C-alpha positions as CSV (number, residue, x, y, z in Angstrom):
1,X,-7.3,0.1,-5.5
2,X,-7.3,-1.4,-9.0
3,X,-4.8,-3.3,-11.1
4,X,-3.3,-1.2,-13.9
5,X,-3.2,-4.3,-16.1
6,X,-6.8,-5.7,-15.9
7,X,-8.5,-2.9,-13.8
8,X,-9.8,-5.4,-11.2
9,X,-9.6,-4.8,-7.5
10,X,-6.2,-5.8,-5.9
11,X,-5.6,-6.7,-2.3
12,X,-2.5,-6.8,-0.2
13,X,-0.8,-6.2,3.1
14,X,1.8,-3.5,3.7
15,X,3.5,-2.1,0.6
16,X,2.9,-5.2,-1.6
17,X,-0.4,-6.3,-3.3
18,X,-1.5,-8.9,-5.7
19,X,-4.2,-9.0,-8.4
20,X,-5.8,-12.4,-8.0
21,X,-7.5,-12.5,-11.4
22,X,-4.4,-11.8,-13.5
23,X,-1.7,-12.8,-11.0
24,X,0.3,-9.5,-11.2
25,X,2.1,-8.4,-8.0
26,X,2.8,-4.7,-7.3
27,X,4.9,-2.6,-4.9
28,X,3.2,0.4,-3.4
29,X,4.3,3.7,-1.8
30,X,1.9,5.3,0.6
31,X,1.8,9.0,1.6
32,X,-0.2,10.8,4.3
33,X,-3.4,12.3,3.0
34,X,-2.9,15.4,5.2
35,X,0.8,16.3,4.9
36,X,2.0,14.2,2.0
37,X,4.9,12.6,4.0
38,X,5.6,8.8,3.7
39,X,4.3,7.1,6.9
40,X,6.3,4.7,9.0
41,X,5.2,1.1,8.4
42,X,5.3,-1.4,11.3
43,X,4.5,-5.1,11.3
44,X,3.3,-6.8,14.5
45,X,1.6,-10.2,14.8
46,X,1.0,-10.4,11.1
47,X,-0.7,-7.0,10.9
48,X,0.6,-3.9,9.2
49,X,0.2,-0.5,10.8
50,X,1.1,3.0,9.7
51,X,2.1,6.1,11.6
52,X,2.8,9.6,10.3
53,X,5.6,11.1,12.2
54,X,4.9,14.6,10.7
55,X,1.2,14.6,11.9
56,X,2.0,12.5,14.9
57,X,-0.9,10.2,14.4
58,X,-1.8,6.7,13.2
59,X,-3.0,6.3,9.6
60,X,-5.2,3.7,8.0
61,X,-4.2,2.2,4.7
62,X,-7.6,3.1,3.2
63,X,-7.2,6.8,4.0
64,X,-3.7,7.4,2.6
65,X,-2.8,8.3,-0.9
66,X,-0.9,5.6,-2.8
67,X,1.3,5.2,-5.9
68,X,2.0,1.9,-7.7
69,X,5.7,1.9,-8.0
70,X,6.4,-1.1,-10.2
71,X,5.3,-4.7,-11.0
72,X,7.2,-7.3,-9.0
73,X,8.5,-10.6,-10.4
74,X,5.9,-13.3,-9.9
75,X,8.6,-15.9,-8.8
């Protein structure tokens, strides 16, 4: 996934990500690549997992579609 500001790769965990080169932070919304529904996000032991209740299966962040919702305040 790439930063809309500088087009460099951005990294994150869960529904938030940061562009290290320009310092911008973004909020994301994921959807299942099969049915289009928003998956359930669970956090356990510092790791984020996704589960699509519609398809009844776990999803990986890399396989889902995503939408950058907005830029978050840096503070």
